[in-house]
N, C-alpha and C positions, 0 to 999 in steps of 0.2 A: 223681521230684521234678525240678521244673524248676531255672535257676542261681538259686543264691539273691544278696541284696544286702547292706549295711549299711543301706540304705533300707527293706528288706521287714519289714512288721509281720505280728504272727504271734498267733493266737490262744494264750493261755500254759494257760488254765484256765477251768472256768466250773461254774456251779450256778445250780439254782434250788430254790424252796422248791414242795411239794406244787402242783398246780392245782386248787382247792378249788371244788365246787358252788355255783351261784348262792343264796345263803341258807342255805349248807354249814358245812361244817365248819372255816370260816376265817373265818366273818362279823363273829368280835367282832376282828377287826384291820382296820385301817384301810389303804388302800395304801402309805403312810409307813412302816409297821408291816413290813409285807409284804418292800419293799424293806428295809428295814433288816435283817432277817435274811436275804437274800442275800449280801448286802456284806459282815455282819458274819461267815459263812463265810468268805468269801473272805481276809479278812483273817488271820483263822484258820488260813488254808491258808498264803497268801504275808506275809507282811511286807510287799513293798514295794505292798500294797495300801491300805495306811491313809496311804502317802505318794507317792500317783499324780502324773500333771501337773496331771490332768483327771479330774472325773466326769462323763462324759456318759449320760444315762439317760431312757428314755422314761418316758411317762404322758401318757396321754391325757384321761381324766374327770378333769382337776385343781382344779375348781372346790370351793373351800374347803378344800384344802388346805394351803394358806398358798403363802408367796413362794417360786419357783423348788422344788417337791417335790426335785430331786435333791442340790439343800444341805442338805434337812433330814436324808432318811433318811442318808444318810451321814456325816453329822456323827454322827448319832446313831446311826450302826453302829461308829464310833470313826475314821472318817478323821480325818487333820489338818485343823482347823479353817480353817486357813493354800491347802486346795487348792480350786482355783477348781472351778465344778459347772456344767454346764449342763442343763437339761430340755427332752428334744427330743420334740414330737408331729407324727407324720406318719401317724399313726394305727397302723393295725396295722405296720407296717414302722417304725417308730420304734428299737422295739430294735435291731434293724438295719443302721439311719443312723448309731445311736450306733457301731458297730461302721468301717461305714464311712469314718466323723469320726473317731475314734481314728486309722485308719491314714493318711487326708490331712495330718494332721497327724502323725505319726512322717515320712511322705516327705519333708515340709515341714521339718524337722529343729526342729518346736517342742517334740519333747518324746520319749521313750522308754517313757513307762508311761503307761496309761488305762485308769481302773476303767467300764466299759459293764456296756451290761442295761436293766432295767425293771420297772415295776410297775405294777397296778393294781389297786384291790378295785371290781370291777362290784356286788357286791351293795352297796357304802358309797357308792356317787354318790348326791349329793343331787337334791331337787329344788328347783327356783329359783323366782322368786317375782316378778312381772313388776316393772318399774320403772315408775315416776311417768311417765313418760314415752312409756310401752307405749299399743297404740290402745285404748281400752277394752273393746273384744272379745276383748282380750285372755286366755288361759286362765289361772287364778289360779294357778297353778302349773304349771311342765311340768319333769321329767325330765332329770338333766346328760346321766345315760348314754344318751338315746336321740336329743339334740337335739348332745351331742359324740363321741358314737362308735358309735349304730345307725344314725342317719340322715344322709342325702346332702344335705349343704348346697347344693350344686347346681341340684339337682332338686327339694329338698322331699320326698324321698319316704325309705322306708326304704329299706336295704341289702337286704333282703327281698325287697321290692316291682322294684326294680331287676334283683335276681339270677333273678328267675322269670321277668320277661321276655325275658331274656337265654337262660333254659334254653328258652323254647320259639323262638325267634330258633334260635339252634344245633341243636334237634331234641335237646335232651335229657330224656329220659323221667323219670317217678318211679320204675321199675325199677333203672333203670341208676343212680340216684342213690343207692336204698335199696341194693345190690348191694354200694357203695363205701360206706357208710356201715360195714356190716356187717365187710366186711372190714378197716375203719379199727379196729372193736371188736375185733376177733379179733385182727388184729395186735399191738396195743397191750397184749391182757389174755397175752398170750403173751410181751412184751420188759418185762414190768411190775416183775417182779425185777431187771432187772439195770436197768431206770432209776434204784429205789427206789436199788440200790445202790452207782452211781457221778454218775448226775445229780442228785439229790433231796437238799436238807438237809429233815431232820426239822424241825417247828415247833412250840410249846407254845403252846398255849392255854389259855384257862380250863376246859375241858371235857378237857382232855387232849391228846396228842401225834398230830399229824396229821404220817403219814410217805408216805400214797400218793395217786394222784391219785386225786376220788374219781367223774367221771366214767366211770370205763371198766367197760360191761357185759360180763362174758363170756358170760352166757347168751344176748346178742343173737343172734338169729337174722329172717331173710330176713320170716317171716311177722308176727313180734312190729316189724319195723321198718314195712312195708308194713298194719297195722292204724293207725296212728297219722293222725291229722288233718292236712286241705291247717294249714300257718301263715297262710297270705295271699291267703287268700280260695276261694271254692269254687274245684274244676278246677284247683286250685297244684300244684306238685310237689315243693314246699320243708316240711318237717315239721320237729317237735324231734329227731327221728332223723338226719335226714340233713343237718343244719346242725351247723355250732362252735359250741357251748358259753360261753352266759354263766358266766364265772370270775373269782374271784380266786386272783393269784399274783404273785409276784416271781423276777426271772434278776437273775445279775449275774458278768459273765466279765474277764480282764484281758487286756489287748489291748498290746503289748509290740514294741521293734523289736529288730535284730540283736544291739544291743550292750546290753540289756538283759537278753538271754539267755543270752549270753555270762558275762553278769558273774553273774549266779543258779547258771548250771551246769544250765541245768533244760530237758527235755525237752516242746516245744509240743504242743497236739491237732492243729495246722492252719496254713500260712501262707495271710494271706488275699490271694491272688491282683488280684481285682477285682471290679468288682460293675456293672451295667446298672443304671438309676432311668429310669423313661419315666412317662409322663403324657397322657392321652385318647386320641386327640379326646373322647370321651363319658366317663361318669362309671362304665359297667359296670365291672365286674368280673374276668370269667369269662376273657379273654382278657390279663390285665394282666402275671401270673407270664412265660407265652408270651413276652412280647412282651422283658419285662426279662432271660430268658433268653438268647434272641436275639440281642440286644444286646449283652451278655459274651462270649458264644461269637465272634460276628462281632469282635471285638476283637482275639481270640485267635486265629484262624484256626482254631477247634473247632468238629463236627459234635456235636448232641446225642447221638451214640454214643461221645462220647470219652467222655463223665461216667459215672463208674462209680454215681453214686447221687445224689436227687435229693429236697429235702422243697419239695411244693410246697402251701403254705398251706390246710386246708379250711376256708375262712373256708365255704366255701357247697360241698356234694359236689360240683355242678356245674362250680365253679371248676378244683376238681384234673382235674375230670372233662375239662373243657374243653382244658385247658393242656397236660395229658398226651398227650391225642388232637393237637392241633394240632403237637405236635413229635413225633409218633410215636411217645410210651416206651411201652415193655410196663410192666406193672402192678407189675413184681418189682424194679422201682429207682425206684420213686417211695413215699414215704413205707413205708419199709418196717419200721417198729414204730409202724404206728399216726400218725393227726393231730389235730386240734382237735376231729373230731368227736366221739373218744373223750375226749382227754386235758383238755380245754377249752384255752380261750380269753380269758385275761386282755390285755387290750387291747394295754399297755405290755409285756410281759411277752413275749406270744407269737414276737417275731421271731427272738430271743436263743436263747427255749430250740429252733428248730427248728436254727438254726445250732451250739449245743452238742450239740443228738441224732445231730444228721448226723456230727460230727466226730467224736463219739466210737463211731458206727458203722464210718464208715470205718474209723479205726484197730483195734477188733475187727476187721474184715475183712482188713485190709490195700490198702483199695482206695485209688486214687491220688487222682481226683480226685471230687469233689460239690457240687453248687448247690443251696444255701435261696435260695427264693423263697416272694413273697408277695403279694397282689393289699391296696390301701390305700383307704379307704374315700373317697370323689372321683373316684376313676377311677385311681390311681396304680399299679406293680408296682414291685418290687426282687426284683435276683438276684443272692449275694454269691458268685462261686466260688472255692474254696478247695481245697488241697492236702495230702495226707497225709506231711511230713516222712522217716516210714519204709517209705514206701511205694515 
């Protein structure tokens, strides 16, 4: 581990709900309730989660949830109502940005303990009615999930259409994407029991207890995935099998200072070293994780091979393939426990899930360095570098 200072920020712990399929087992719970369950588990584990310096939570599809969803979910979960809360929305990277914001605040001396994470129910996203001032030909309703989560506002195209064009430009074919998708499913299935034990808190619903991620297909094969129809037009390569799943879920964790760590005599999961945040020049997704990874590596004089494990979000298989290829990464260091193709991708919760999965796997393996990275709607990318304090 590198030299530490009193201004270091640490990921003390984290947890998440199972990720439910769209209109699946968690459909009876809204975004706030999913966030509340994850936050409540952090309070049960760590008393300081009840009185953090602030709550920083990602939530992407916020329409109709109420003012400042982070505050609503945290107060209902048991956080002291005198605690300020901030809801972040940078689409898929939102809950990773929450970690970075907490780290900035710790390094600036603003506080010692921050409750971070995110939540979204893609199932419960509402339909939006037009304003009386909209054009006469405006549609009678539109999906908040589509407009706020799945469609690029800069181009007016769905992220799937944008990604299809990028696949063609980079020469990423259907078979390569399907192969990655099957690998993701296989890895997720193999590690499911471990994840349920350490990463997931069960959720009670009106229909019973949900303990597992719903989207994992242990019987996935290349033949089955290859038989699926293209999702974005004839001749396309993206399908429901090689893209991330629309999902419901929540995540939460604690980022603390060295002083807070010492007061609690706790062993953290990881030290948050630094991050890279990039955007543009276009709205494509594929190379944004690679660009963000390069940015943070360059800041520390590191090479891609100096990192033991990577999480590169599987928004689409092509994104992970393109970014791993750009960095010359072998498959056996990328998403070793599967990714969003299998596990799911509730927009506000996913980024913290990647960081938590990475930190836990680094601890299990004794790996020293890891990077969690994602693309974000509108053409952004973020990568966070962490170190294992025990390595």
